[in-house]
PDB file of the backbone (N, CA, C, O) and the ligand in Angstrom, with CONECT records:
HET     ZN  A 101       1
ATOM      1  N   MET A   1     -12.556  -0.794  19.630  1.00  0.00           N
ATOM      2  CA  MET A   1     -11.884  -0.634  18.314  1.00  0.00           C
ATOM      3  C   MET A   1     -12.880  -0.146  17.268  1.00  0.00           C
ATOM      4  O   MET A   1     -12.888  -0.633  16.137  1.00  0.00           O
ATOM      5  N   ASN A   2     -13.705   0.801  17.640  1.00  0.00           N
ATOM      6  CA  ASN A   2     -14.650   1.312  16.665  1.00  0.00           C
ATOM      7  C   ASN A   2     -14.163   2.643  16.112  1.00  0.00           C
ATOM      8  O   ASN A   2     -14.660   3.719  16.443  1.00  0.00           O
ATOM      9  N   GLN A   3     -13.180   2.508  15.265  1.00  0.00           N
ATOM     10  CA  GLN A   3     -12.533   3.681  14.692  1.00  0.00           C
ATOM     11  C   GLN A   3     -13.426   4.333  13.639  1.00  0.00           C
ATOM     12  O   GLN A   3     -14.136   3.658  12.894  1.00  0.00           O
ATOM     13  N   LYS A   4     -13.370   5.642  13.599  1.00  0.00           N
ATOM     14  CA  LYS A   4     -14.124   6.371  12.572  1.00  0.00           C
ATOM     15  C   LYS A   4     -13.141   6.967  11.568  1.00  0.00           C
ATOM     16  O   LYS A   4     -11.959   7.153  11.855  1.00  0.00           O
ATOM     17  N   CYS A   5     -13.665   7.256  10.399  1.00  0.00           N
ATOM     18  CA  CYS A   5     -12.844   7.884   9.373  1.00  0.00           C
ATOM     19  C   CYS A   5     -12.367   9.263   9.854  1.00  0.00           C
ATOM     20  O   CYS A   5     -13.175  10.078  10.299  1.00  0.00           O
ATOM     21  N   PRO A   6     -11.050   9.525   9.764  1.00  0.00           N
ATOM     22  CA  PRO A   6     -10.538  10.821  10.205  1.00  0.00           C
ATOM     23  C   PRO A   6     -10.953  11.969   9.287  1.00  0.00           C
ATOM     24  O   PRO A   6     -10.869  13.137   9.667  1.00  0.00           O
ATOM     25  N   VAL A   7     -11.396  11.633   8.093  1.00  0.00           N
ATOM     26  CA  VAL A   7     -11.783  12.680   7.129  1.00  0.00           C
ATOM     27  C   VAL A   7     -13.252  13.072   7.280  1.00  0.00           C
ATOM     28  O   VAL A   7     -13.584  14.254   7.357  1.00  0.00           O
ATOM     29  N   CYS A   8     -14.124  12.066   7.321  1.00  0.00           N
ATOM     30  CA  CYS A   8     -15.550  12.379   7.299  1.00  0.00           C
ATOM     31  C   CYS A   8     -16.340  11.727   8.428  1.00  0.00           C
ATOM     32  O   CYS A   8     -17.563  11.850   8.492  1.00  0.00           O
ATOM     33  N   SER A   9     -15.624  11.023   9.331  1.00  0.00           N
ATOM     34  CA  SER A   9     -16.267  10.325  10.455  1.00  0.00           C
ATOM     35  C   SER A   9     -17.195   9.207   9.985  1.00  0.00           C
ATOM     36  O   SER A   9     -18.092   8.783  10.714  1.00  0.00           O
ATOM     37  N   GLY A  10     -16.973   8.747   8.791  1.00  0.00           N
ATOM     38  CA  GLY A  10     -17.788   7.660   8.261  1.00  0.00           C
ATOM     39  C   GLY A  10     -17.379   6.321   8.842  1.00  0.00           C
ATOM     40  O   GLY A  10     -16.410   6.221   9.595  1.00  0.00           O
ATOM     41  N   GLU A  11     -18.121   5.309   8.485  1.00  0.00           N
ATOM     42  CA  GLU A  11     -17.873   3.960   8.980  1.00  0.00           C
ATOM     43  C   GLU A  11     -16.700   3.323   8.233  1.00  0.00           C
ATOM     44  O   GLU A  11     -16.566   3.455   7.017  1.00  0.00           O
ATOM     45  N   LEU A  12     -15.858   2.629   9.001  1.00  0.00           N
ATOM     46  CA  LEU A  12     -14.708   1.972   8.389  1.00  0.00           C
ATOM     47  C   LEU A  12     -14.974   0.476   8.266  1.00  0.00           C
ATOM     48  O   LEU A  12     -15.493  -0.157   9.185  1.00  0.00           O
ATOM     49  N   ARG A  13     -14.613  -0.067   7.126  1.00  0.00           N
ATOM     50  CA  ARG A  13     -14.763  -1.501   6.903  1.00  0.00           C
ATOM     51  C   ARG A  13     -13.410  -2.090   6.560  1.00  0.00           C
ATOM     52  O   ARG A  13     -12.599  -1.462   5.878  1.00  0.00           O
ATOM     53  N   LYS A  14     -13.176  -3.289   7.035  1.00  0.00           N
ATOM     54  CA  LYS A  14     -11.932  -3.972   6.726  1.00  0.00           C
ATOM     55  C   LYS A  14     -11.931  -4.365   5.253  1.00  0.00           C
ATOM     56  O   LYS A  14     -12.915  -4.889   4.732  1.00  0.00           O
ATOM     57  N   ASP A  15     -10.817  -4.104   4.602  1.00  0.00           N
ATOM     58  CA  ASP A  15     -10.759  -4.381   3.176  1.00  0.00           C
ATOM     59  C   ASP A  15      -9.316  -4.682   2.766  1.00  0.00           C
ATOM     60  O   ASP A  15      -8.376  -4.458   3.527  1.00  0.00           O
ATOM     61  N   ILE A  16      -9.171  -5.184   1.569  1.00  0.00           N
ATOM     62  CA  ILE A  16      -7.849  -5.432   1.013  1.00  0.00           C
ATOM     63  C   ILE A  16      -7.576  -4.342  -0.014  1.00  0.00           C
ATOM     64  O   ILE A  16      -8.370  -4.111  -0.926  1.00  0.00           O
ATOM     65  N   ILE A  17      -6.450  -3.686   0.152  1.00  0.00           N
ATOM     66  CA  ILE A  17      -6.136  -2.580  -0.756  1.00  0.00           C
ATOM     67  C   ILE A  17      -4.792  -2.788  -1.434  1.00  0.00           C
ATOM     68  O   ILE A  17      -4.032  -3.698  -1.102  1.00  0.00           O
ATOM     69  N   LYS A  18      -4.531  -1.925  -2.380  1.00  0.00           N
ATOM     70  CA  LYS A  18      -3.263  -1.918  -3.100  1.00  0.00           C
ATOM     71  C   LYS A  18      -2.651  -0.533  -2.925  1.00  0.00           C
ATOM     72  O   LYS A  18      -3.321   0.481  -3.122  1.00  0.00           O
ATOM     73  N   GLU A  19      -1.393  -0.500  -2.560  1.00  0.00           N
ATOM     74  CA  GLU A  19      -0.705   0.777  -2.395  1.00  0.00           C
ATOM     75  C   GLU A  19       0.292   0.979  -3.528  1.00  0.00           C
ATOM     76  O   GLU A  19       1.079   0.086  -3.840  1.00  0.00           O
ATOM     77  N   ASP A  20       0.253   2.141  -4.134  1.00  0.00           N
ATOM     78  CA  ASP A  20       1.257   2.511  -5.132  1.00  0.00           C
ATOM     79  C   ASP A  20       2.177   3.548  -4.501  1.00  0.00           C
ATOM     80  O   ASP A  20       1.721   4.616  -4.095  1.00  0.00           O
ATOM     81  N   ILE A  21       3.442   3.246  -4.418  1.00  0.00           N
ATOM     82  CA  ILE A  21       4.380   4.164  -3.778  1.00  0.00           C
ATOM     83  C   ILE A  21       5.521   4.480  -4.733  1.00  0.00           C
ATOM     84  O   ILE A  21       6.184   3.582  -5.251  1.00  0.00           O
ATOM     85  N   TRP A  22       5.737   5.765  -4.957  1.00  0.00           N
ATOM     86  CA  TRP A  22       6.835   6.191  -5.810  1.00  0.00           C
ATOM     87  C   TRP A  22       8.094   6.357  -4.967  1.00  0.00           C
ATOM     88  O   TRP A  22       8.097   7.083  -3.973  1.00  0.00           O
ATOM     89  N   ILE A  23       9.170   5.670  -5.379  1.00  0.00           N
ATOM     90  CA  ILE A  23      10.440   5.789  -4.677  1.00  0.00           C
ATOM     91  C   ILE A  23      11.536   5.993  -5.709  1.00  0.00           C
ATOM     92  O   ILE A  23      11.757   5.143  -6.572  1.00  0.00           O
ATOM     93  N   ASP A  24      12.212   7.116  -5.615  1.00  0.00           N
ATOM     94  CA  ASP A  24      13.311   7.436  -6.527  1.00  0.00           C
ATOM     95  C   ASP A  24      12.920   7.211  -7.986  1.00  0.00           C
ATOM     96  O   ASP A  24      13.697   6.642  -8.753  1.00  0.00           O
ATOM     97  N   GLY A  25      11.756   7.640  -8.365  1.00  0.00           N
ATOM     98  CA  GLY A  25      11.306   7.535  -9.736  1.00  0.00           C
ATOM     99  C   GLY A  25      10.834   6.155 -10.162  1.00  0.00           C
ATOM    100  O   GLY A  25      10.525   5.928 -11.332  1.00  0.00           O
ATOM    101  N   LYS A  26      10.780   5.229  -9.200  1.00  0.00           N
ATOM    102  CA  LYS A  26      10.267   3.897  -9.505  1.00  0.00           C
ATOM    103  C   LYS A  26       8.988   3.666  -8.729  1.00  0.00           C
ATOM    104  O   LYS A  26       8.793   4.173  -7.625  1.00  0.00           O
ATOM    105  N   LEU A  27       8.136   2.890  -9.343  1.00  0.00           N
ATOM    106  CA  LEU A  27       6.861   2.622  -8.696  1.00  0.00           C
ATOM    107  C   LEU A  27       6.866   1.254  -8.026  1.00  0.00           C
ATOM    108  O   LEU A  27       7.064   0.221  -8.665  1.00  0.00           O
ATOM    109  N   LEU A  28       6.644   1.284  -6.733  1.00  0.00           N
ATOM    110  CA  LEU A  28       6.506   0.040  -5.981  1.00  0.00           C
ATOM    111  C   LEU A  28       5.030  -0.179  -5.702  1.00  0.00           C
ATOM    112  O   LEU A  28       4.352   0.685  -5.146  1.00  0.00           O
ATOM    113  N   VAL A  29       4.546  -1.344  -6.094  1.00  0.00           N
ATOM    114  CA  VAL A  29       3.146  -1.661  -5.857  1.00  0.00           C
ATOM    115  C   VAL A  29       3.070  -2.767  -4.818  1.00  0.00           C
ATOM    116  O   VAL A  29       3.644  -3.841  -4.996  1.00  0.00           O
ATOM    117  N   ILE A  30       2.379  -2.502  -3.765  1.00  0.00           N
ATOM    118  CA  ILE A  30       2.197  -3.513  -2.730  1.00  0.00           C
ATOM    119  C   ILE A  30       0.726  -3.880  -2.701  1.00  0.00           C
ATOM    120  O   ILE A  30      -0.141  -3.067  -2.380  1.00  0.00           O
ATOM    121  N   ASP A  31       0.481  -5.122  -3.045  1.00  0.00           N
ATOM    122  CA  ASP A  31      -0.894  -5.584  -3.151  1.00  0.00           C
ATOM    123  C   ASP A  31      -1.246  -6.417  -1.918  1.00  0.00           C
ATOM    124  O   ASP A  31      -0.368  -6.812  -1.151  1.00  0.00           O
ATOM    125  N   ASN A  32      -2.507  -6.671  -1.745  1.00  0.00           N
ATOM    126  CA  ASN A  32      -2.967  -7.557  -0.681  1.00  0.00           C
ATOM    127  C   ASN A  32      -2.721  -6.999   0.724  1.00  0.00           C
ATOM    128  O   ASN A  32      -2.411  -7.744   1.654  1.00  0.00           O
ATOM    129  N   LEU A  33      -2.860  -5.698   0.861  1.00  0.00           N
ATOM    130  CA  LEU A  33      -2.694  -5.066   2.165  1.00  0.00           C
ATOM    131  C   LEU A  33      -4.034  -4.989   2.890  1.00  0.00           C
ATOM    132  O   LEU A  33      -5.055  -4.602   2.321  1.00  0.00           O
ATOM    133  N   THR A  34      -3.995  -5.363   4.142  1.00  0.00           N
ATOM    134  CA  THR A  34      -5.205  -5.239   4.940  1.00  0.00           C
ATOM    135  C   THR A  34      -5.324  -3.814   5.453  1.00  0.00           C
ATOM    136  O   THR A  34      -4.375  -3.277   6.023  1.00  0.00           O
ATOM    137  N   ALA A  35      -6.455  -3.215   5.258  1.00  0.00           N
ATOM    138  CA  ALA A  35      -6.665  -1.844   5.701  1.00  0.00           C
ATOM    139  C   ALA A  35      -8.123  -1.641   6.075  1.00  0.00           C
ATOM    140  O   ALA A  35      -8.985  -2.476   5.802  1.00  0.00           O
ATOM    141  N   LYS A  36      -8.365  -0.514   6.704  1.00  0.00           N
ATOM    142  CA  LYS A  36      -9.745  -0.119   6.953  1.00  0.00           C
ATOM    143  C   LYS A  36     -10.091   0.957   5.949  1.00  0.00           C
ATOM    144  O   LYS A  36      -9.381   1.954   5.817  1.00  0.00           O
ATOM    145  N   VAL A  37     -11.172   0.752   5.253  1.00  0.00           N
ATOM    146  CA  VAL A  37     -11.563   1.695   4.212  1.00  0.00           C
ATOM    147  C   VAL A  37     -12.906   2.316   4.574  1.00  0.00           C
ATOM    148  O   VAL A  37     -13.851   1.622   4.949  1.00  0.00           O
ATOM    149  N   CYS A  38     -12.967   3.616   4.455  1.00  0.00           N
ATOM    150  CA  CYS A  38     -14.195   4.345   4.750  1.00  0.00           C
ATOM    151  C   CYS A  38     -15.234   4.052   3.669  1.00  0.00           C
ATOM    152  O   CYS A  38     -14.963   4.186   2.476  1.00  0.00           O
ATOM    153  N   VAL A  39     -16.420   3.651   4.107  1.00  0.00           N
ATOM    154  CA  VAL A  39     -17.475   3.332   3.142  1.00  0.00           C
ATOM    155  C   VAL A  39     -18.050   4.607   2.523  1.00  0.00           C
ATOM    156  O   VAL A  39     -18.738   4.576   1.503  1.00  0.00           O
ATOM    157  N   HIS A  40     -17.746   5.710   3.169  1.00  0.00           N
ATOM    158  CA  HIS A  40     -18.310   6.983   2.732  1.00  0.00           C
ATOM    159  C   HIS A  40     -17.437   7.695   1.707  1.00  0.00           C
ATOM    160  O   HIS A  40     -17.898   8.019   0.612  1.00  0.00           O
ATOM    161  N   CYS A  41     -16.159   7.941   2.066  1.00  0.00           N
ATOM    162  CA  CYS A  41     -15.309   8.737   1.182  1.00  0.00           C
ATOM    163  C   CYS A  41     -14.161   7.930   0.569  1.00  0.00           C
ATOM    164  O   CYS A  41     -13.427   8.439  -0.279  1.00  0.00           O
ATOM    165  N   GLY A  42     -14.008   6.678   0.996  1.00  0.00           N
ATOM    166  CA  GLY A  42     -12.983   5.834   0.396  1.00  0.00           C
ATOM    167  C   GLY A  42     -11.595   5.986   0.977  1.00  0.00           C
ATOM    168  O   GLY A  42     -10.649   5.358   0.501  1.00  0.00           O
ATOM    169  N   GLU A  43     -11.461   6.815   2.001  1.00  0.00           N
ATOM    170  CA  GLU A  43     -10.184   6.976   2.683  1.00  0.00           C
ATOM    171  C   GLU A  43      -9.745   5.626   3.265  1.00  0.00           C
ATOM    172  O   GLU A  43     -10.544   4.917   3.875  1.00  0.00           O
ATOM    173  N   SER A  44      -8.465   5.282   3.069  1.00  0.00           N
ATOM    174  CA  SER A  44      -7.998   4.016   3.620  1.00  0.00           C
ATOM    175  C   SER A  44      -6.995   4.253   4.739  1.00  0.00           C
ATOM    176  O   SER A  44      -6.136   5.131   4.656  1.00  0.00           O
ATOM    177  N   ILE A  45      -7.124   3.462   5.769  1.00  0.00           N
ATOM    178  CA  ILE A  45      -6.262   3.586   6.929  1.00  0.00           C
ATOM    179  C   ILE A  45      -5.608   2.233   7.205  1.00  0.00           C
ATOM    180  O   ILE A  45      -6.288   1.221   7.371  1.00  0.00           O
ATOM    181  N   VAL A  46      -4.296   2.237   7.249  1.00  0.00           N
ATOM    182  CA  VAL A  46      -3.602   0.999   7.585  1.00  0.00           C
ATOM    183  C   VAL A  46      -3.193   1.048   9.057  1.00  0.00           C
ATOM    184  O   VAL A  46      -2.896   2.119   9.585  1.00  0.00           O
ATOM    185  N   ASP A  47      -3.176  -0.088   9.705  1.00  0.00           N
ATOM    186  CA  ASP A  47      -2.804  -0.108  11.108  1.00  0.00           C
ATOM    187  C   ASP A  47      -1.275  -0.067  11.259  1.00  0.00           C
ATOM    188  O   ASP A  47      -0.530  -0.150  10.283  1.00  0.00           O
ATOM    189  N   TYR A  48      -0.848   0.064  12.498  1.00  0.00           N
ATOM    190  CA  TYR A  48       0.572   0.247  12.791  1.00  0.00           C
ATOM    191  C   TYR A  48       1.415  -0.918  12.253  1.00  0.00           C
ATOM    192  O   TYR A  48       2.484  -0.716  11.677  1.00  0.00           O
ATOM    193  N   ASN A  49       0.914  -2.122  12.453  1.00  0.00           N
ATOM    194  CA  ASN A  49       1.600  -3.328  11.996  1.00  0.00           C
ATOM    195  C   ASN A  49       1.835  -3.320  10.495  1.00  0.00           C
ATOM    196  O   ASN A  49       2.937  -3.592  10.018  1.00  0.00           O
ATOM    197  N   THR A  50       0.782  -3.003   9.766  1.00  0.00           N
ATOM    198  CA  THR A  50       0.861  -2.959   8.310  1.00  0.00           C
ATOM    199  C   THR A  50       1.807  -1.852   7.859  1.00  0.00           C
ATOM    200  O   THR A  50       2.574  -2.017   6.910  1.00  0.00           O
ATOM    201  N   MET A  51       1.736  -0.720   8.558  1.00  0.00           N
ATOM    202  CA  MET A  51       2.625   0.401   8.263  1.00  0.00           C
ATOM    203  C   MET A  51       4.092  -0.018   8.384  1.00  0.00           C
ATOM    204  O   MET A  51       4.922   0.332   7.545  1.00  0.00           O
ATOM    205  N   GLN A  52       4.395  -0.773   9.443  1.00  0.00           N
ATOM    206  CA  GLN A  52       5.763  -1.256   9.663  1.00  0.00           C
ATOM    207  C   GLN A  52       6.202  -2.156   8.509  1.00  0.00           C
ATOM    208  O   GLN A  52       7.337  -2.078   8.039  1.00  0.00           O
ATOM    209  N   LYS A  53       5.288  -3.005   8.066  1.00  0.00           N
ATOM    210  CA  LYS A  53       5.590  -3.921   6.960  1.00  0.00           C
ATOM    211  C   LYS A  53       5.841  -3.145   5.665  1.00  0.00           C
ATOM    212  O   LYS A  53       6.728  -3.490   4.884  1.00  0.00           O
ATOM    213  N   ILE A  54       5.058  -2.109   5.453  1.00  0.00           N
ATOM    214  CA  ILE A  54       5.235  -1.279   4.260  1.00  0.00           C
ATOM    215  C   ILE A  54       6.599  -0.602   4.300  1.00  0.00           C
ATOM    216  O   ILE A  54       7.319  -0.570   3.302  1.00  0.00           O
ATOM    217  N   GLU A  55       6.945  -0.062   5.471  1.00  0.00           N
ATOM    218  CA  GLU A  55       8.233   0.614   5.608  1.00  0.00           C
ATOM    219  C   GLU A  55       9.386  -0.352   5.395  1.00  0.00           C
ATOM    220  O   GLU A  55      10.413  -0.001   4.815  1.00  0.00           O
ATOM    221  N   ASN A  56       9.198  -1.570   5.874  1.00  0.00           N
ATOM    222  CA  ASN A  56      10.190  -2.615   5.688  1.00  0.00           C
ATOM    223  C   ASN A  56      10.377  -2.944   4.213  1.00  0.00           C
ATOM    224  O   ASN A  56      11.499  -3.105   3.733  1.00  0.00           O
ATOM    225  N   LEU A  57       9.255  -3.042   3.505  1.00  0.00           N
ATOM    226  CA  LEU A  57       9.295  -3.329   2.066  1.00  0.00           C
ATOM    227  C   LEU A  57       9.959  -2.190   1.304  1.00  0.00           C
ATOM    228  O   LEU A  57      10.723  -2.425   0.368  1.00  0.00           O
ATOM    229  N   ILE A  58       9.664  -0.948   1.709  1.00  0.00           N
ATOM    230  CA  ILE A  58      10.261   0.210   1.049  1.00  0.00           C
ATOM    231  C   ILE A  58      11.769   0.192   1.229  1.00  0.00           C
ATOM    232  O   ILE A  58      12.527   0.479   0.304  1.00  0.00           O
ATOM    233  N   ASP A  59      12.187  -0.153   2.445  1.00  0.00           N
ATOM    234  CA  ASP A  59      13.610  -0.233   2.751  1.00  0.00           C
ATOM    235  C   ASP A  59      14.300  -1.284   1.883  1.00  0.00           C
ATOM    236  O   ASP A  59      15.368  -1.034   1.325  1.00  0.00           O
ATOM    237  N   LYS A  60      13.689  -2.447   1.774  1.00  0.00           N
ATOM    238  CA  LYS A  60      14.242  -3.521   0.948  1.00  0.00           C
ATOM    239  C   LYS A  60      14.258  -3.122  -0.519  1.00  0.00           C
ATOM    240  O   LYS A  60      15.201  -3.409  -1.256  1.00  0.00           O
ATOM    241  N   PHE A  61      13.193  -2.456  -0.914  1.00  0.00           N
ATOM    242  CA  PHE A  61      13.061  -2.000  -2.292  1.00  0.00           C
ATOM    243  C   PHE A  61      14.203  -1.066  -2.658  1.00  0.00           C
ATOM    244  O   PHE A  61      14.773  -1.157  -3.746  1.00  0.00           O
ATOM    245  N   LYS A  62      14.534  -0.156  -1.728  1.00  0.00           N
ATOM    246  CA  LYS A  62      15.611   0.800  -1.960  1.00  0.00           C
ATOM    247  C   LYS A  62      16.953   0.108  -2.085  1.00  0.00           C
ATOM    248  O   LYS A  62      17.856   0.606  -2.756  1.00  0.00           O
ATOM    249  N   HIS A  63      17.081  -1.024  -1.447  1.00  0.00           N
ATOM    250  CA  HIS A  63      18.343  -1.766  -1.488  1.00  0.00           C
ATOM    251  C   HIS A  63      18.269  -2.949  -2.455  1.00  0.00           C
ATOM    252  O   HIS A  63      19.102  -3.854  -2.415  1.00  0.00           O
ATOM    253  N   ASN A  64      17.265  -2.922  -3.313  1.00  0.00           N
ATOM    254  CA  ASN A  64      17.076  -3.986  -4.311  1.00  0.00           C
ATOM    255  C   ASN A  64      17.000  -5.372  -3.691  1.00  0.00           C
ATOM    256  O   ASN A  64      17.505  -6.347  -4.247  1.00  0.00           O
ATOM    257  N   MET A  65      16.372  -5.441  -2.552  1.00  0.00           N
ATOM    258  CA  MET A  65      16.267  -6.718  -1.866  1.00  0.00           C
ATOM    259  C   MET A  65      14.817  -7.167  -1.747  1.00  0.00           C
ATOM    260  O   MET A  65      14.459  -7.971  -0.887  1.00  0.00           O
ATOM    261  N   ILE A  66      14.004  -6.624  -2.631  1.00  0.00           N
ATOM    262  CA  ILE A  66      12.572  -6.899  -2.483  1.00  0.00           C
ATOM    263  C   ILE A  66      12.265  -8.373  -2.774  1.00  0.00           C
ATOM    264  O   ILE A  66      12.795  -8.979  -3.706  1.00  0.00           O
ATOM    265  N   ARG A  67      11.418  -8.893  -1.964  1.00  0.00           N
ATOM    266  CA  ARG A  67      11.006 -10.275  -2.108  1.00  0.00           C
ATOM    267  C   ARG A  67       9.535 -10.353  -1.771  1.00  0.00           C
ATOM    268  O   ARG A  67       9.077  -9.769  -0.788  1.00  0.00           O
ATOM    269  N   ALA A  68       8.814 -11.064  -2.575  1.00  0.00           N
ATOM    270  CA  ALA A  68       7.401 -11.202  -2.267  1.00  0.00           C
ATOM    271  C   ALA A  68       7.230 -12.167  -1.105  1.00  0.00           C
ATOM    272  O   ALA A  68       7.655 -13.321  -1.179  1.00  0.00           O
ATOM    273  N   THR A  69       6.631 -11.710  -0.071  1.00  0.00           N
ATOM    274  CA  THR A  69       6.373 -12.586   1.068  1.00  0.00           C
ATOM    275  C   THR A  69       4.872 -12.746   1.200  1.00  0.00           C
ATOM    276  O   THR A  69       4.250 -13.469   0.422  1.00  0.00           O
ATOM    277  N   GLU A  70       4.301 -12.093   2.153  1.00  0.00           N
ATOM    278  CA  GLU A  70       2.856 -12.176   2.293  1.00  0.00           C
ATOM    279  C   GLU A  70       2.158 -11.170   1.386  1.00  0.00           C
ATOM    280  O   GLU A  70       0.958 -11.268   1.127  1.00  0.00           O
ATOM    281  N   PHE A  71       2.931 -10.207   0.913  1.00  0.00           N
ATOM    282  CA  PHE A  71       2.360  -9.227   0.010  1.00  0.00           C
ATOM    283  C   PHE A  71       2.748  -9.572  -1.418  1.00  0.00           C
ATOM    284  O   PHE A  71       3.770 -10.210  -1.670  1.00  0.00           O
ATOM    285  N   ILE A  72       1.927  -9.146  -2.321  1.00  0.00           N
ATOM    286  CA  ILE A  72       2.308  -9.223  -3.719  1.00  0.00           C
ATOM    287  C   ILE A  72       2.946  -7.883  -4.032  1.00  0.00           C
ATOM    288  O   ILE A  72       2.259  -6.904  -4.325  1.00  0.00           O
ATOM    289  N   ALA A  73       4.259  -7.851  -3.966  1.00  0.00           N
ATOM    290  CA  ALA A  73       4.951  -6.595  -4.179  1.00  0.00           C
ATOM    291  C   ALA A  73       5.740  -6.694  -5.469  1.00  0.00           C
ATOM    292  O   ALA A  73       6.479  -7.654  -5.689  1.00  0.00           O
ATOM    293  N   TYR A  74       5.583  -5.730  -6.285  1.00  0.00           N
ATOM    294  CA  TYR A  74       6.307  -5.758  -7.541  1.00  0.00           C
ATOM    295  C   TYR A  74       6.641  -4.358  -7.993  1.00  0.00           C
ATOM    296  O   TYR A  74       6.059  -3.372  -7.541  1.00  0.00           O
ATOM    297  N   GLU A  75       7.586  -4.304  -8.888  1.00  0.00           N
ATOM    298  CA  GLU A  75       8.051  -3.017  -9.376  1.00  0.00           C
ATOM    299  C   GLU A  75       7.624  -2.835 -10.811  1.00  0.00           C
ATOM    300  O   GLU A  75       7.694  -3.761 -11.618  1.00  0.00           O
ATOM    301  N   ILE A  76       7.183  -1.639 -11.121  1.00  0.00           N
ATOM    302  CA  ILE A  76       6.853  -1.305 -12.505  1.00  0.00           C
ATOM    303  C   ILE A  76       7.906  -0.323 -12.987  1.00  0.00           C
ATOM    304  O   ILE A  76       8.123   0.726 -12.379  1.00  0.00           O
ATOM    305  N   ASP A  77       8.542  -0.668 -14.064  1.00  0.00           N
ATOM    306  CA  ASP A  77       9.542   0.247 -14.611  1.00  0.00           C
ATOM    307  C   ASP A  77       8.829   1.350 -15.384  1.00  0.00           C
ATOM    308  O   ASP A  77       8.427   1.168 -16.533  1.00  0.00           O
ATOM    309  N   ALA A  78       8.685   2.467 -14.743  1.00  0.00           N
ATOM    310  CA  ALA A  78       7.910   3.558 -15.319  1.00  0.00           C
ATOM    311  C   ALA A  78       8.652   4.247 -16.458  1.00  0.00           C
ATOM    312  O   ALA A  78       8.057   5.004 -17.224  1.00  0.00           O
ATOM    313  N   THR A  79       9.946   3.984 -16.568  1.00  0.00           N
ATOM    314  CA  THR A  79      10.731   4.642 -17.611  1.00  0.00           C
ATOM    315  C   THR A  79      10.678   3.868 -18.922  1.00  0.00           C
ATOM    316  O   THR A  79      11.011   4.405 -19.979  1.00  0.00           O
ATOM    317  N   ALA A  80      10.261   2.614 -18.854  1.00  0.00           N
ATOM    318  CA  ALA A  80      10.205   1.794 -20.060  1.00  0.00           C
ATOM    319  C   ALA A  80       9.037   2.212 -20.934  1.00  0.00           C
ATOM    320  O   ALA A  80       7.944   2.471 -20.430  1.00  0.00           O
ATOM    321  N   PRO A  81       9.258   2.279 -22.242  1.00  0.00           N
ATOM    322  CA  PRO A  81       8.142   2.627 -23.121  1.00  0.00           C
ATOM    323  C   PRO A  81       7.128   1.491 -23.173  1.00  0.00           C
ATOM    324  O   PRO A  81       7.486   0.316 -23.094  1.00  0.00           O
ATOM    325  N   VAL A  82       5.886   1.854 -23.303  1.00  0.00           N
ATOM    326  CA  VAL A  82       4.828   0.837 -23.363  1.00  0.00           C
ATOM    327  C   VAL A  82       4.844   0.198 -24.744  1.00  0.00           C
ATOM    328  O   VAL A  82       4.739   0.883 -25.762  1.00  0.00           O
ATOM    329  N   SER A  83       4.978  -1.125 -24.765  1.00  0.00           N
ATOM    330  CA  SER A  83       4.977  -1.832 -26.032  1.00  0.00           C
ATOM    331  C   SER A  83       3.979  -2.979 -25.983  1.00  0.00           C
ATOM    332  O   SER A  83       3.658  -3.508 -24.918  1.00  0.00           O
ATOM    333  N   ALA A  84       3.502  -3.343 -27.154  1.00  0.00           N
ATOM    334  CA  ALA A  84       2.487  -4.369 -27.250  1.00  0.00           C
ATOM    335  C   ALA A  84       3.060  -5.777 -27.069  1.00  0.00           C
ATOM    336  O   ALA A  84       2.317  -6.757 -27.125  1.00  0.00           O
TER     337      ALA A  84
HETATM  338 ZN    ZN A 101     -14.486   8.998   5.187  1.00  0.00          ZN2+
END
């Protein structure tokens, strides 16, 4: 399991990342994702399991069924004006 970075062949380290995904004009943020991050160029790679979980969350998000489970997933209303 000594995977190399697909971009620069750099060393990958296990890390916790945050994914920002735009869906139908809304921003879904999934925090606390385990991924491998290249120490060289910063490219992040999620494994198949994590990918499945992300897809599951996206599906729930589209159906307004999002629930925080092991991830800190939340929605930012990008259309709302920023107020103090
Ligand atoms: Zn890299």
